[in-house]
C-alpha positions as CSV (number, residue, x, y, z in Angstrom):
1,M,90.1,83.0,242.7
2,A,88.8,84.8,239.7
3,D,91.3,88.3,240.6
4,V,94.0,85.6,240.6
5,A,92.6,84.5,237.2
6,E,92.6,88.0,235.8
7,C,96.1,88.9,236.9
8,E,98.4,89.7,234.1
9,A,101.7,90.7,236.3
10,P,103.8,87.7,237.2
11,L,102.7,86.5,240.8
12,C,106.2,85.3,241.1
13,S,109.7,84.2,239.6
14,E,112.8,82.1,240.0
15,Q,115.5,82.0,238.5
16,F,119.1,79.0,238.4
17,G,122.2,80.8,239.3
18,S,122.9,83.9,237.3
19,G,120.5,82.7,234.2
20,A,117.8,84.8,233.3
21,A,114.1,84.8,235.9
22,R,111.5,83.0,234.7
23,G,108.0,84.3,235.7
24,C,105.5,82.8,236.5
25,R,101.3,83.7,235.7
26,A,98.2,82.9,237.1
27,A,96.1,80.4,234.1
28,A,92.4,80.7,233.7
29,D,91.7,77.9,236.0
30,G,93.9,78.7,238.1
31,T,96.6,76.6,238.3
32,L,100.3,78.5,237.9
33,Q,102.0,79.1,234.5
34,W,105.4,78.6,234.3
35,E,106.7,81.0,231.4
36,G,109.1,79.4,228.7
37,F,108.4,76.6,226.1
38,P,105.4,76.3,224.4
39,D,104.8,79.8,225.5
40,S,107.9,81.5,224.6
41,V,107.7,80.8,220.9
42,S,105.2,81.0,218.2
43,P,102.4,78.1,217.6
44,D,104.1,77.0,214.7
45,Y,107.4,76.7,216.5
46,L,107.5,72.7,216.9
47,P,106.3,71.7,213.6
48,Y,108.3,74.0,211.3
49,Q,111.6,72.4,213.7
50,L,111.1,69.2,214.0
51,W,110.5,69.3,209.6
52,D,113.7,71.1,209.7
53,S,115.4,68.9,211.5
54,V,114.7,66.1,209.2
55,Q,115.7,68.7,205.7
56,A,119.4,69.4,208.0
57,F,119.6,65.7,208.3
58,A,119.3,64.9,204.2
59,S,120.9,67.8,203.5
60,S,124.0,67.3,205.7
61,L,124.1,63.1,204.0
62,S,123.5,64.6,200.6
63,G,126.9,67.0,201.5
64,S,128.9,64.2,202.2
65,L,128.6,62.8,198.8
66,A,129.1,65.8,197.1
67,T,131.9,66.5,199.1
68,H,133.8,63.2,198.1
69,A,133.4,64.4,194.7
70,V,134.3,67.1,194.5
71,L,137.5,65.7,196.3
72,L,137.6,63.1,193.5
73,G,137.2,65.5,191.3
74,I,140.2,67.9,192.6
75,G,142.6,64.8,192.6
76,V,142.8,63.5,196.3
77,G,143.9,59.9,196.1
78,N,145.7,60.4,192.4
79,A,149.3,60.2,192.5
80,K,149.2,62.5,188.6
81,A,147.5,64.7,190.6
82,S,149.1,68.2,190.6
83,V,148.6,70.7,194.4
84,S,149.5,73.9,193.1
85,A,146.3,72.8,190.3
86,A,144.0,72.0,192.9
87,T,145.2,75.2,194.9
88,A,144.5,77.0,192.0
89,T,140.9,75.7,191.0
90,W,140.0,76.0,195.1
91,L,141.1,79.4,194.9
92,V,139.0,80.4,191.7
93,K,136.1,78.8,193.2
94,D,135.7,80.4,196.5
95,S,136.6,83.7,194.6
96,T,133.7,83.2,192.4
97,G,131.6,82.5,195.1
98,M,132.6,86.0,197.1
99,L,131.6,88.1,194.4
100,G,128.0,86.4,193.9
101,R,127.3,86.6,197.3
102,I,127.9,90.4,197.4
103,I,125.7,91.0,194.2
104,F,123.2,89.0,195.4
105,A,123.0,90.5,198.6
106,W,123.0,94.0,197.1
107,W,120.6,93.0,194.5
108,M,118.0,91.0,196.9
109,G,118.7,91.8,200.3
110,S,115.6,94.0,200.7
111,K,112.9,91.0,199.4
112,M,114.1,88.7,202.2
113,D,112.3,89.9,204.8
114,C,109.4,90.8,202.9
115,N,109.1,86.5,201.2
116,A,110.8,85.0,204.0
117,K,109.2,81.9,203.4
118,Q,109.7,81.8,199.5
119,W,113.2,82.5,199.6
120,R,113.8,79.8,202.5
121,L,112.1,77.4,200.3
122,F,114.0,79.2,196.9
123,A,117.7,78.9,199.0
124,D,117.7,74.7,200.2
125,I,116.5,74.1,196.2
126,L,118.6,75.8,194.6
127,N,121.3,74.5,197.2
128,D,120.7,71.0,196.2
129,V,121.3,72.0,192.5
130,A,124.7,73.1,193.7
131,M,125.0,69.9,195.0
132,F,124.0,67.7,191.9
133,L,126.4,69.5,189.9
134,E,129.7,69.2,192.2
135,I,128.5,65.1,192.0
136,M,128.7,65.3,188.4
137,A,131.7,67.7,188.0
138,P,133.5,64.6,187.9
139,I,132.0,63.0,185.1
140,F,133.1,65.7,182.7
141,P,137.0,66.8,183.9
142,I,137.1,69.2,181.0
143,G,133.9,71.7,182.4
144,F,135.1,70.3,185.5
145,T,136.6,73.9,187.1
146,V,133.5,75.8,185.4
147,T,131.3,73.3,186.7
148,I,132.7,73.6,190.7
149,C,132.6,77.5,190.3
150,I,128.9,77.5,189.9
151,S,128.1,75.3,191.9
152,N,129.9,77.3,194.9
153,L,128.0,80.7,193.4
154,A,125.2,78.6,194.4
155,K,125.8,77.5,197.5
156,C,127.4,81.5,198.6
157,I,123.6,82.7,196.9
158,V,122.1,79.7,199.5
159,G,124.3,81.1,202.3
160,V,123.0,84.5,202.1
161,A,119.4,84.3,201.6
162,G,119.7,81.1,204.3
163,G,121.0,83.3,206.4
164,A,118.9,86.6,206.1
165,T,115.3,84.3,206.0
166,R,116.5,82.4,209.5
167,A,117.2,85.8,210.8
168,A,113.0,86.8,209.7
169,L,111.5,83.1,210.5
170,T,113.4,83.4,214.1
171,L,112.2,87.0,214.7
172,H,108.3,85.9,214.3
173,Q,108.8,82.9,216.6
174,A,110.3,84.5,219.0
175,R,107.8,85.6,221.7
176,R,109.2,86.5,224.8
177,N,111.7,88.9,223.8
178,N,113.8,86.3,223.3
179,M,115.2,86.1,219.3
180,A,119.0,85.2,221.1
181,D,117.6,82.5,222.9
182,V,115.4,80.8,220.1
183,S,118.6,81.5,217.2
184,A,120.7,79.8,219.6
185,K,118.7,76.7,220.5
186,D,118.0,76.4,216.4
187,G,122.2,76.6,216.2
188,S,122.2,73.8,218.7
189,Q,120.1,71.9,216.9
190,E,121.5,72.6,213.5
191,T,124.5,71.1,215.3
192,L,123.6,68.2,216.7
193,V,121.5,67.0,213.7
194,G,124.5,68.0,211.6
195,L,126.8,65.6,214.3
196,A,124.2,62.4,213.2
197,G,124.7,63.1,209.8
198,L,128.2,63.4,210.1
199,L,128.4,59.5,211.9
200,V,125.7,58.6,209.1
201,S,128.6,59.6,206.7
202,L,131.2,57.8,208.0
203,L,128.9,54.3,207.5
204,M,127.5,55.5,204.2
205,L,130.6,56.5,201.9
206,P,132.5,53.2,202.3
207,L,129.7,51.6,200.8
208,V,128.8,53.8,197.8
209,S,132.4,55.4,197.2
210,D,133.2,52.9,194.6
211,R,130.1,52.5,192.9
212,P,129.0,55.5,191.2
213,S,125.6,54.7,190.1
214,L,124.5,54.2,193.8
215,S,125.5,57.4,195.0
216,L,123.7,58.7,192.8
217,C,120.7,57.1,193.4
218,C,121.2,57.6,197.1
219,F,121.5,61.5,196.6
220,F,118.2,61.7,194.4
221,L,116.0,59.5,197.2
222,L,118.0,62.4,200.0
223,T,116.7,64.7,198.0
224,A,113.5,64.1,197.2
225,L,113.7,63.9,201.1
226,H,115.6,67.0,201.2
227,V,112.5,69.2,199.5
228,Y,109.5,67.2,200.9
229,A,111.0,67.8,204.3
230,N,111.5,71.8,203.7
231,Y,108.3,72.1,202.0
232,R,106.3,70.7,204.8
233,A,108.8,73.2,207.1
234,V,107.7,76.2,205.4
235,R,104.1,75.2,204.6
236,A,104.0,74.8,208.2
237,L,104.4,78.3,209.8
238,V,102.0,81.4,210.0
239,M,103.1,84.2,210.0
240,E,101.1,87.1,211.0
241,T,102.3,90.1,209.5
242,L,101.1,91.0,205.8
243,N,103.2,90.9,203.0
244,E,102.0,91.5,199.4
245,G,101.2,88.2,198.4
246,R,99.2,87.6,201.6
247,L,97.7,90.8,201.5
248,W,96.1,90.5,198.0
249,L,94.7,86.9,199.2
250,V,93.1,88.7,202.5
251,L,91.6,91.5,200.5
252,K,90.5,90.0,197.1
253,H,88.6,87.0,200.3
254,F,87.3,90.1,201.7
255,L,85.6,91.8,198.5
256,Q,84.3,89.1,197.6
257,T,82.5,87.7,200.8
258,G,83.4,90.4,203.5
259,E,85.3,88.1,205.2
260,V,88.7,88.7,206.3
261,L,90.9,85.4,206.4
262,G,92.8,84.8,209.6
263,P,96.3,84.1,209.1
264,A,96.3,80.3,209.1
265,A,93.7,80.2,206.2
266,A,95.4,83.0,204.5
267,N,99.4,81.2,205.1
268,R,97.6,77.8,203.8
269,M,96.5,79.6,200.9
270,E,100.2,81.5,200.3
271,P,102.0,80.1,196.7
272,L,105.2,78.8,197.7
273,W,106.7,78.1,194.3
274,T,105.6,81.3,193.0
275,G,105.3,85.0,193.8
276,F,108.4,86.3,193.7
277,W,107.4,88.4,191.0
278,P,103.6,89.0,191.0
279,S,101.6,90.3,188.4
280,L,100.3,93.6,189.7
281,F,103.5,94.9,190.2
282,L,103.2,97.6,193.1
283,S,106.0,100.3,194.2
284,L,106.2,101.8,197.2
285,G,108.1,104.8,199.1
286,V,108.5,105.6,194.6
287,P,110.8,109.1,194.0
288,L,108.0,111.7,193.7
289,H,109.9,112.9,189.9
290,R,109.2,109.4,188.9
291,L,105.9,110.6,188.6
292,T,104.9,113.5,187.3
293,S,107.1,116.3,185.4
294,S,104.7,119.2,184.7
295,V,102.6,121.1,187.2
296,L,99.6,119.6,185.6
297,E,100.3,116.2,186.5
298,L,101.5,117.0,190.0
299,Q,98.3,119.1,190.2
300,Q,96.4,115.6,188.9
301,L,98.3,113.4,191.4
302,V,97.2,115.6,194.5
303,E,93.7,115.9,193.6
304,G,91.6,113.9,195.9
305,H,94.4,112.6,197.4
306,R,93.8,112.9,201.5
307,E,96.5,110.4,203.3
308,P,99.5,111.2,203.4
309,Y,100.4,108.9,199.9
310,L,100.1,110.0,196.4
311,L,99.3,107.4,194.4
312,R,99.8,106.6,190.2
313,W,98.5,103.9,188.5
314,D,100.0,103.1,184.7
315,Q,96.6,101.0,183.5
316,P,98.4,99.0,180.2
317,R,101.6,97.9,182.0
318,N,99.4,97.1,185.5
319,Q,102.2,98.9,187.6
320,V,101.2,101.4,190.6
321,Q,103.8,103.7,192.1
322,V,103.2,104.9,195.2
323,V,105.0,108.4,196.5
324,L,105.0,108.2,201.0
325,S,105.3,111.5,203.1
326,P,107.3,111.0,206.1
327,M,103.8,111.0,208.2
328,A,103.6,107.9,206.1
329,G,103.5,104.8,209.2
330,P,102.3,101.7,209.0
331,E,98.4,102.1,208.8
332,T,99.3,104.5,206.0
333,I,101.7,102.7,203.8
334,L,98.8,99.4,204.7
335,R,96.4,101.4,203.6
336,A,98.4,102.8,200.1
337,A,99.1,98.9,199.3
338,T,95.7,98.0,199.9
339,H,94.7,100.8,197.8
340,G,96.8,99.6,194.6
341,L,95.8,96.2,195.0
342,L,92.4,97.7,194.9
343,L,92.9,99.0,191.4
344,G,94.3,96.0,190.3
345,A,91.4,93.7,191.1
346,L,89.9,96.6,188.8
347,R,91.9,94.6,186.4
348,G,90.6,91.6,187.0
349,E,87.9,88.5,187.3
350,G,85.8,88.0,190.2
351,P,83.1,89.7,192.2
352,L,83.3,92.5,193.4
353,P,81.4,95.0,195.8
354,G,79.2,97.6,193.5
355,E,80.9,100.8,193.9
356,L,83.8,98.7,192.6
357,D,81.9,96.9,190.0
358,E,80.8,100.1,188.6
359,L,84.7,101.1,188.4
360,R,85.7,98.4,186.8
361,N,82.9,98.9,184.1
362,R,84.0,102.3,184.0
363,V,88.1,101.2,184.0
364,R,87.0,98.7,180.9
365,A,85.5,101.3,178.6
366,G,87.0,104.5,179.6
367,P,90.0,105.6,178.0
368,E,92.9,104.7,179.6
369,N,95.1,108.7,180.0
370,E,91.8,108.9,182.3
371,S,93.4,106.5,185.3
372,W,93.9,109.6,187.7
373,V,90.0,110.0,187.5
374,V,89.6,106.2,188.6
375,V,92.3,106.7,191.3
376,K,90.6,109.7,192.9
377,D,87.2,108.2,193.2
378,T,88.8,104.7,194.3
379,H,89.7,107.2,197.5
380,R,86.6,107.9,198.0
381,V,85.2,103.6,197.7
382,L,88.8,103.5,199.9
383,D,86.9,105.9,203.0
384,K,84.7,103.6,203.7
385,L,86.0,99.9,202.7
386,F,89.1,100.5,204.7
387,P,88.2,100.7,208.4
388,K,86.6,98.1,207.7
389,F,88.8,95.9,206.5
390,L,91.6,96.8,209.2
391,K,89.5,96.3,211.6
392,G,88.8,92.7,210.1
393,L,92.1,92.4,209.8
394,Q,93.2,93.3,213.8
395,D,89.9,90.7,215.0
396,A,91.4,87.7,213.0
397,G,94.5,88.3,214.3
398,W,96.8,89.7,212.4
399,R,99.1,92.3,213.3
400,T,98.8,95.3,211.9
401,E,101.0,97.9,213.6
402,K,103.7,96.3,211.4
403,H,104.2,94.6,207.9
404,Q,106.5,93.0,205.5
405,L,105.8,95.3,202.8
406,E,108.8,95.8,200.3
407,V,108.9,99.5,201.2
408,D,111.6,102.0,199.5
409,E,112.5,105.3,201.6
410,W,112.1,107.6,199.3
411,R,110.6,110.3,201.2
412,A,108.3,113.5,199.5
413,T,106.1,116.2,200.9
414,W,104.0,117.9,198.7
415,L,101.4,121.3,199.1
416,P,97.7,120.2,199.3
417,C,95.3,120.5,195.8
418,P,93.2,123.8,196.2
419,E,89.6,122.9,195.9
420,K,87.9,124.2,192.5
421,K,85.3,127.0,193.3
422,V,81.9,126.5,191.5
423,L,81.0,129.1,189.5
């Protein structure tokens, strides 16, 4: 029986018709364990989907109230309303949204993988703001067109952010190379919830259509439920890859206690309402010409750097810029980000290990134009510290073979700095 329990290859498989086959493995207690839910998805899948369904239902009802208000403002049911004016308003609204979608995707597209949870919550709150504008638009007829254009612009941003983060979260939750299956089931679930919301809306709208105060009261109640359900859904997610926020939380705890936080603990501590613009501006993958303009600066930059990255620390602005070599893989990028955050810790408060505490005292007492000397010294500290930190990350359950750090595509090569001869 022990041999059966230790067998990792599928013992058998089955399939229905032309569908995909599912395998069967031996569990530790000797029973047969068929592949599929819940083993095919991440542990946070069920609580996330439950709260996601609640928020989708609330959003569907709020959307019905908003649609009713927009149609009323355009002139549906009003014999004096002009069809051409309503058409022009609708076209202006749609074109504003399309333009906003393009600009927002260009501006923020690369950041959404890095902070998928925060952007998902941001998108849903912005959607509530957009629907509130739609409900209020008929009250102010003079600014109706401008109001619904702003609302549609916000909704298009919601569409971009929501779609991008949904893809990132589906990739996280699919554990058996089954992203298409998880995505399809998520779409079916959303359709079912939307249908339920539609049926309830058919019963709700006749009750509130002639009572603006009751309609507004219902909207605020549904919005409160929507925001709460979204918060619970996003808080239920446990991402096992490191972005800048989670890496900083884990690194700070490691420097203070010597222990590495696991994914569950770090995700509980990760801020959801803030974190889009952290206090330390860490830029990974910047062009080399941005960091140096002279041979002396290049020599200072290269000195002490044995890893395939170069790092410059601007103390007054607390900004770290990192140039990456084409040889830099995920582990190197993780080390470079750790190095940058470590420099940020030298400007902060809280306990630090002995060598780093001495460096912090030097930073506070020394001139700011000698940052390159501190960077060189932190390389030596990191040579001893990072292997222990990396092993702690792996033992705690973090996936270090990939990351969610924001990295630009610039890469550079450089000659090693010649060793200085001692006379």
